[in-house]
N, C-alpha and C positions, 0 to 999 in steps of 0.2 A: 364290554366296558373298556377293553384295551384300545378299541378304535376311538372312544371318547377321550381316553387319556392322551393318545397320540395327537388328537386335535387340540387338546388343551396345552400340550407341550409346545406345539408349533405356534399357537396363538401367543403364549407367553414368550416364546423365543423371539418372534417378530417384534413384540413390544420392547423387549430388552435390547434388540439391535437398533431400534428406531429411537428410543428414549434414553437408553443407558441404564435403566434400573429394572429390577425384576418386579413384576406386578404381584400384589398380594392375592391370596386365594379369594378374598371378597371381590376385588376388582376383576379377577378372571371370571368369577362366577357371573358377574353382571354382564360380561361380554358373551359368555358361552350359553347363557340360559335360553335365549330364543332358538339357537341351533339345537340344543339338547332336548328341549320340549317338542320341537317339530320332528325329531328323529326317533326319540324313545318315548315309550309310555310307562316308564318306571315311576316309582314313588319319587316325589320332588326332592327328598333328602339325598338321593343317590348322587346328585351333582356335587355335593360338598366334598366327599372324599376324592372325587375325580379332580377337582381343582387343587386340593391340597397335594395329591400325588404328582400332578403336573408341575406345580411350582417346586416341589422337592426334587424332582428329576432334573429340572433346569438348573437349580442351584448346585446340584452334584456335578452336572456337566460343566458349569462355569468354574468350579473349583478344581476338578480333577481331570476332565476329559476334553480340554479345548483343542487337543491335537486332532480330534474328529471334526468333521464338517458340521454335522447336525446332531442334536441329542436323539437317542434312540430309545424306543420302548420295546423291550424283548420279553421281560419276565411276565408270565401269566399270573397276575395277582390283583387283588382289589381290597380296599379298606372300606369299612362300613361304620357309619355313625352309630352311636348308642341308641338313637331313636328308631333305627331299622332292625335292631337285634333285641331279642328277649330270651331269657332262659326259661324253658318249659320242661321241668323235671330233668331227665338225662339227655335232653336235646336242646339245640339252639334254633329258635324260630327266626327266620330272616324274611323281612317284608320285601317282596319283589314289586308288586303293584298294590294299589289300595284294595284290600280284601283278598289278595293272593299271597300265600306264604310258602316257604320251603323250609324243611327241617333237616338238620344235620346232627347225627348222634355224637355225643361228647365222650371222649376217652378220659374217664375220671380217675385214672391211676395216679395222677399227680397228688402227692401227700398234702399239698396246700389247697386242693380244689374246694373242699368243704368249707374251709375258712374264707377263701377269697370269693366264693360264689355268693356270700351274704352281702357283698358290697355292690355298688353300682358299676355297670359296664362302661368303660371309657371308649374303647375302640376295638374292632375285630379285624384282623388281617387274615385273608383267605388266599392261599396259593394252591398250586397243583399238588403240593405235598403235605402241607400243614395248615392248621387253623390256630392262630395265636390270639388270645383274648387278654386285653389289659383291663384292670379294675381300678377304680378311683377310691382310695382310702379316705375316710373322713379325717378331718383335723382333730387329732387327739388333744385332750387337755394337757396342761402343764404338769410336770411331775414335781413332787416336793424336793427332790434332789436336783440341783443344778450343776452343770459342768461347763466352766468357761474355758475356751480353747484359744490359745495364741499360736498362730501358724507362722513359723519362721523358715528361712531358707534351709536350715539344717536340722530343725527339731520341731516337734509339736509339744507344747507345754500346756498342762491343764490344771485347773483348780476345782475341787469338788466341795460344794457347800450344801449342807442339809440342816434345816431348822436353826439357822443362825450360827452355825459352827463349821469351821473348816475341817472337813473329814480327811482329805487327802490331796496331795499335789503329786503330779507325775510328769515325766519327761520321756518322750519317744524320739530317738534320734533317727534322722533320715538322710545320711550322707550319700546313699546310693542314688538318690534322685539327681543331685548335681553332678555326680560322677557319670551317670548314664548320659545326661545332656551334653557334658563336655566331650565325652568319648565319641558320641555320634556326630557332634559338630566338627570335631577334628577329622573324622572319616569323610564327611561330606566335602570339606575343604580339599582333601586329597583327591576325591573323585572329580571335583570340578577342575582340578589342576591337571590331572593326567589323562582323563577320558575326553578325546576330541570329538567323537561322534555324538551329535546332539540327542538323537533318539535313545542311544544306549545310556548316555549320561542322565537324561531325564528319567529313564526307567530305574537306574541304580539309585538315584537320589530319592525317588519315590519309595523304593523298597527300604532305604535307610530310615526315612521319616516314619514309615509304618512300623518298623521294628522298634524304633525309639518310643513311639506312642504306646505300643503294646507293653513294653517292659515297664514304662512309668505307670501305666494304668494298672498293671499287675501289682506293683509295689504299693500303690495307693489303695487298692482294694484290700490287700492283706493288712495294711496299717489301719484303715477305717474299720474293718471287721474286728480287729483286735481291740480297738478302743470301745466300739459299741458293745462287744460281748462282755467287757469288763464293767460297763455302766448301762445295763439293759433298761433299768427303771430311772433314767435320768433325762432331763431336758438339756440339750446342748445350746450353749450361747456362743455365737460366732461373730466375728467382725464383718461388717458390710464393706467389702473391698472393691466395689465396682468402679470406683473412680481413682483407684490408686495409680493406675497406668497413665491416666490423663494428667495427673498432678506431678508426674516425674520428669517433665520436659527440662527442668533446670538441674537435674541430677547428672552425675557422671555417666559416661557411656557404658562402663562396666556394670553399674547399678541398674541402668535401664535394660541392659541385656538380661540380667538375672530376673528382673521384674517381668519381662516379656516371656521368659521361659517358665516362670514360677506357676505350677499347676494348682494354685490355691482354690480356684473356683471349682475344679473337678473334685478335689478332696472334700470341699464343703457340701457339694451335692451328694456325694456318697454317704457322708455322715447323716445328711438330712433324710434320705430315702431309706436308710437302714435303721434309723432310730424309730422307736415305737411312739415317741411323743413329738410334739411340735417343736421346731427349732426356732430360736429367737436370734435376730440379728441386731447388732448395736453399732453406733457410730464409733469408728476407730480413732477419731481425732483425740490426741492427748493421752492415750493409754500408756505411753512410755515417757511422757514429760510431766505428768501431774501425779503426785503421791496419793494413792488411794487410802492410805492410813490417816494422814493428817491434812491432805490437800495442798501441801507445799510444792514448790518447784523442784524437779529432779535434775540432778547433774549426772554426767556420765564420764567419769575420769578414764575408764576403760570400757570397751564395748559391752562386756557382760555385767557391768556394775551400774546400779542406779543409786545415787547418793542423795539422801534427804537431810539437809542441815537441821530442819525442825525436829525430826525424829532422832537425829544423831546416829543414824544407822546406814550401813551399806547393804542394799538389797540386791538379790539376783534379778537382773533386768527382765528376763523372760517370764519368770515366775510372778514378779510384781505386775507385769502387763497382763498376765492371765487373771490375776486377782481383780485388776481394774475392769477387765471385760466382764467378769462374773458379777461384780457389783452393779455395773450398768444394766446388765440383763435382769438382775433381781429387782432393780428399781422399776424397769419396764413391766415386770411381771406383778408388781404390787406387793413385793415381799422384800423390802429393804433390809440390808444386813448391817447392823451397827458395828462396823469394823473398828471404830475408834473407842468403843466402850472399854471399860477397865477389864472386864472379864475376857474379852476376845483379843485385846491388843497384844498381850504377851505371846499367845499362841501364833498369831499372825506374824509377829516379828521372828519367832523361832523358825516357822515354816519357810519364810521367804528371805531369810538372811543370806547375804553373800558370804560363802565360806571360802576363806583363803586356803591355799595348799599348805602354807606355813602361817598359822595364826599369829606367831610372834613377829612376823615381818610384814610391814605394810605393803600393799600392792602399789603398782605404779599409779601415781596420782592420788593415793590415799592420804588421809590426815591421821594424825596420832589420836585425835579424839574419837573418830569413827572406828579406827582399828581397835582402840581399847574397849570401846562399847561392844564390838563384835566378840572380842576375847572373853569378856564377862558373860555374855550370853552363851557362848559355846561352853564355857566352864560349868554354867548352871545346867545346860543340857546333859553334859557328861555326868554330873553329880546325880541328876534325876534317873538317868539310865542305870548308874551303879547302884 
């Protein structure tokens, strides 16, 4: 199969050189099929992983190894479709040709094997050292408990709602992400400035990007695991931020830089695959500009404050945005939350109130009416705790 992958890599490489774009596995399969059928008598599905591996090798070459002349295929490995593999007891049955099979004994010491083996096989990777099997988990139903997550540059803010009641609000601060990005960006500027040799500079810059990626990924893994472990039986509601970078062309250079560095998509994927339940994505438009309590227009006298004149309150901006995300997710799930009802409104106001460091002194841009309302609510909270 390594010979077939080499042929597929060269076919896709030539097409990329001539047309300027990388062919899809389907297009490559259409061109390779006559050659593959005339040369091999394998089952017809074996050509699919060959084309996928060829395109993946070419994309890796374009991204990381253009200092080489041609892409190379060295590793002895093959990927198999689920239609070519079947679990038969403690062995894997692999279809070589129609009616011809090969069996490989499974090492079932993995503690998750019995649980995972009940699901459908996605793909099998076979190398000269290991056999890695991926499984496709079915889409689980939605949980009764919903957690809306607002992802910011320096914090992750969440709202937990269960059966029409706000159970909890939480904030996880992530200042190390921006610090790691700024530190490594400064190091790369120094490398570009002081290292004159092109090959050495390229090598050092690549090492720096790799270390930065690993450190950020480690921080995101720890944070996502912490949030999921605290809410094991919850459905997470996240913002669909796929177009946020395309809509930032009219923003400042500093904000565009932070948006391009912001690893929101990677964090969302980690939450999604670690959660036991299906994740819901909502439209992010207006989550920080429309009050979820009364529907009024929000103002922002300072960055961390959302002021609603209809409510007469100053709310914490990030917490209120997480509440808006949660409400949109509940609406999509068919479980609307009556946030403006008399029973739930006081608790919502208390949970999401913007708390001044000195309640007797208005914040910058604050009004006496909003500040007095906050003071009354804070005094009621203290009397209840007492």
